[in-house]
C-alpha positions as CSV (number, residue, x, y, z in Angstrom):
1,M,63.2,-19.9,-50.1
2,I,64.7,-18.8,-46.8
3,H,64.4,-15.2,-47.9
4,V,60.7,-15.6,-48.6
5,V,60.2,-17.2,-45.1
6,I,62.1,-14.3,-43.5
7,W,60.1,-11.7,-45.4
8,L,56.8,-13.5,-44.4
9,I,58.0,-13.5,-40.7
10,I,58.9,-9.8,-40.9
11,F,55.5,-9.0,-42.6
12,A,53.6,-11.0,-40.0
13,I,55.5,-9.3,-37.1
14,Y,54.8,-5.9,-38.8
15,Y,51.1,-6.7,-39.3
16,F,50.5,-8.0,-35.8
17,Y,52.4,-5.1,-34.3
18,H,50.1,-2.6,-36.0
19,V,47.0,-4.6,-35.1
20,Y,48.2,-4.7,-31.4
21,K,49.1,-1.0,-31.5
22,A,45.7,-0.1,-32.9
23,S,44.0,-2.2,-30.3
24,V,45.9,-0.5,-27.5
25,E,45.1,2.9,-28.9
26,E,41.5,2.1,-29.2
27,K,41.3,0.8,-25.7
28,E,43.1,3.9,-24.4
29,A,40.7,6.1,-26.3
30,E,37.7,4.2,-24.8
31,E,39.1,4.5,-21.3
32,E,39.7,8.3,-21.8
33,L,36.2,8.7,-23.1
34,F,34.8,6.8,-20.1
35,F,36.7,8.9,-17.6
36,Q,35.7,12.1,-19.4
37,E,32.1,11.1,-19.2
38,L,32.5,10.1,-15.6
39,M,34.1,13.4,-14.7
40,N,31.5,15.3,-16.6
41,G,28.8,13.4,-14.8
42,E,30.3,14.2,-11.4
43,H,30.6,17.9,-12.3
44,K,27.0,17.9,-13.6
45,E,25.8,16.3,-10.4
46,E,27.7,18.8,-8.3
47,D,26.3,21.6,-10.4
48,D,22.8,20.2,-10.0
49,M,23.3,20.0,-6.3
50,K,24.6,23.6,-6.1
51,E,21.8,24.8,-8.3
52,R,19.2,23.0,-6.2
53,K,20.7,24.3,-3.0
54,C,20.7,27.8,-4.4
55,L,17.1,27.5,-5.5
56,D,16.2,26.1,-2.1
57,E,17.8,28.9,-0.2
58,R,15.9,31.5,-2.2
59,T,12.8,30.7,-0.2
60,V,12.4,30.5,3.6
61,A,10.7,27.1,3.3
62,G,13.6,25.9,1.1
63,L,16.1,27.2,3.6
64,V,14.3,25.4,6.4
65,L,14.4,22.0,4.6
66,T,18.1,22.5,3.6
67,T,19.0,23.3,7.3
68,L,16.9,20.4,8.7
69,R,18.7,17.9,6.4
70,K,22.0,19.4,7.4
71,I,21.3,18.6,11.1
72,G,20.3,15.0,10.2
73,C,16.5,15.3,10.0
74,D,14.3,13.9,7.3
75,P,11.4,16.4,7.1
76,E,8.0,15.8,5.6
77,T,6.3,18.8,4.1
78,E,2.8,20.1,3.7
79,E,1.3,23.4,2.3
80,H,-1.9,24.9,3.5
81,N,-3.3,28.4,3.0
82,N,0.0,29.8,1.7
83,L,1.8,28.4,4.8
84,N,4.5,25.7,4.6
85,Y,4.8,23.1,7.3
86,A,7.8,20.9,7.9
87,Y,7.3,17.9,10.2
88,F,10.5,16.3,11.6
89,T,11.9,14.4,14.6
90,F,14.9,15.8,16.5
91,Q,16.4,13.8,19.3
92,G,13.3,11.7,19.5
93,E,10.9,14.7,19.8
94,K,8.5,15.6,17.0
95,F,8.5,19.2,15.9
96,T,6.8,21.3,13.3
97,I,8.1,24.4,11.6
98,E,5.6,26.8,10.0
99,S,7.0,29.2,7.4
100,N,5.8,31.7,4.8
101,D,8.0,32.8,1.9
102,T,6.8,36.3,2.3
103,C,8.1,36.5,5.9
104,K,11.6,36.1,7.2
105,F,10.4,34.6,10.5
106,I,9.5,31.0,11.2
107,T,7.5,29.5,14.0
108,I,8.6,26.2,15.7
109,Y,6.1,24.1,17.5
110,D,6.6,21.3,20.0
111,T,3.1,19.9,20.7
112,W,1.6,17.5,23.2
113,W,4.9,16.7,24.9
114,H,3.0,16.4,28.2
115,S,-0.6,15.9,29.1
116,I,-3.0,15.2,31.9
117,S,-6.6,14.0,31.9
118,I,-9.3,16.7,31.9
119,Y,-10.8,14.7,34.9
120,S,-7.6,15.3,37.0
121,D,-8.0,16.8,40.4
122,V,-8.6,20.5,40.4
123,E,-5.4,20.9,42.4
124,E,-3.4,19.0,39.7
125,I,-4.8,21.2,36.9
126,A,-4.1,24.3,38.9
127,N,-0.5,23.2,39.5
128,L,-0.1,22.7,35.8
129,H,-1.4,26.2,35.0
130,K,0.8,27.7,37.7
131,T,3.9,25.9,36.6
132,I,3.5,26.9,33.0
133,N,3.0,30.6,34.0
134,L,6.1,30.3,36.2
135,V,8.4,28.6,33.6
136,N,7.4,31.0,30.9
137,Q,9.4,33.7,32.8
138,Y,12.6,31.7,32.5
139,V,12.7,30.0,29.1
140,N,13.2,31.2,25.5
141,C,10.0,29.6,24.1
142,T,6.4,30.2,25.0
143,L,4.6,27.4,26.8
144,L,0.8,27.0,26.6
145,Y,-1.8,24.4,27.2
146,T,-5.0,23.4,25.3
147,T,-7.9,21.2,26.1
148,N,-8.9,18.5,23.7
149,K,-12.3,17.1,24.7
150,E,-12.2,14.4,22.1
151,I,-9.3,12.7,23.7
152,E,-10.2,14.1,27.1
153,E,-6.7,15.6,27.8
154,I,-5.1,18.9,28.6
155,G,-1.9,19.1,26.5
156,V,1.2,21.2,27.0
157,H,2.9,22.7,24.0
158,G,5.9,24.9,23.2
159,R,6.2,27.6,20.5
160,R,8.9,30.0,19.4
161,T,9.1,32.4,16.5
162,I,12.6,33.2,15.2
163,L,14.3,35.1,12.4
164,F,15.5,32.6,9.8
165,I,17.6,33.9,6.9
166,K,20.6,32.5,5.1
167,E,22.8,35.4,6.3
168,I,22.8,33.9,9.8
169,P,26.2,32.4,10.4
170,E,26.2,28.6,11.0
171,I,22.4,28.5,10.7
172,D,22.4,24.8,11.4
173,N,23.9,25.2,14.8
174,Y,21.6,28.2,15.4
175,L,18.6,25.9,14.8
176,I,20.0,23.2,17.0
177,C,20.4,25.7,19.9
178,V,16.8,26.8,19.4
179,L,15.5,23.3,19.4
180,N,17.5,22.5,22.6
181,D,15.7,25.3,24.3
182,F,12.5,23.3,24.0
183,F,14.1,20.4,25.9
184,K,15.2,22.8,28.6
185,A,11.7,24.1,29.0
186,Q,10.3,20.5,29.2
187,R,12.8,19.6,32.0
188,L,12.0,22.7,33.9
189,V,8.2,22.1,33.7
190,L,8.5,18.4,34.7
191,T,10.8,19.4,37.6
192,E,8.4,22.0,38.9
193,L,5.4,19.6,38.6
194,E,7.3,17.0,40.6
195,K,7.9,19.6,43.3
196,C,4.2,20.4,43.4
197,K,3.4,16.7,43.7
198,V,5.8,16.2,46.5
199,A,4.5,19.4,48.3
200,N,0.9,18.1,48.0
201,E,1.8,14.7,49.4
202,N,3.5,16.3,52.4
203,H,0.4,18.3,53.3
């Protein structure tokens, strides 16, 4: 009788050992499969990102969007008459980039950053024109003014056309430098206008 009990105990131990071993192996297999799928998913995501970046940089418009995102901007896009427009905000200023995939140059616009009423004094309007002509000699972008009769304002804008290709080293820093030139132009214009105002008050 004792031998039978011992054999039953041995059999039970043997049985439960194999059940436990099978359970552990099954769990390890599931974990391995999970990590394989996870790694494959990460690699696939990386490959997708690389492919998307590669496809983006095949076009000038795509390169513009990639670079803008790299400098922390969230551009909105529009296409009109084979021209691509990217609207974005950089350091609180609203800019527009116009590009065409058949051309390696882009044009950056900084519009309506300063304005005066069309009913301003003749002297104030003349000072604005004189200041813009003066500042254009010292800045890297082109300043111009337009009259909008609907809102009854004369607005000041900046524009610059630059080469924009993926071969440019550190193209994100290159774009930042170009955008900063617009701020320099703004400061110079506003400084000169203030000088004109002070000079007029002293006369």
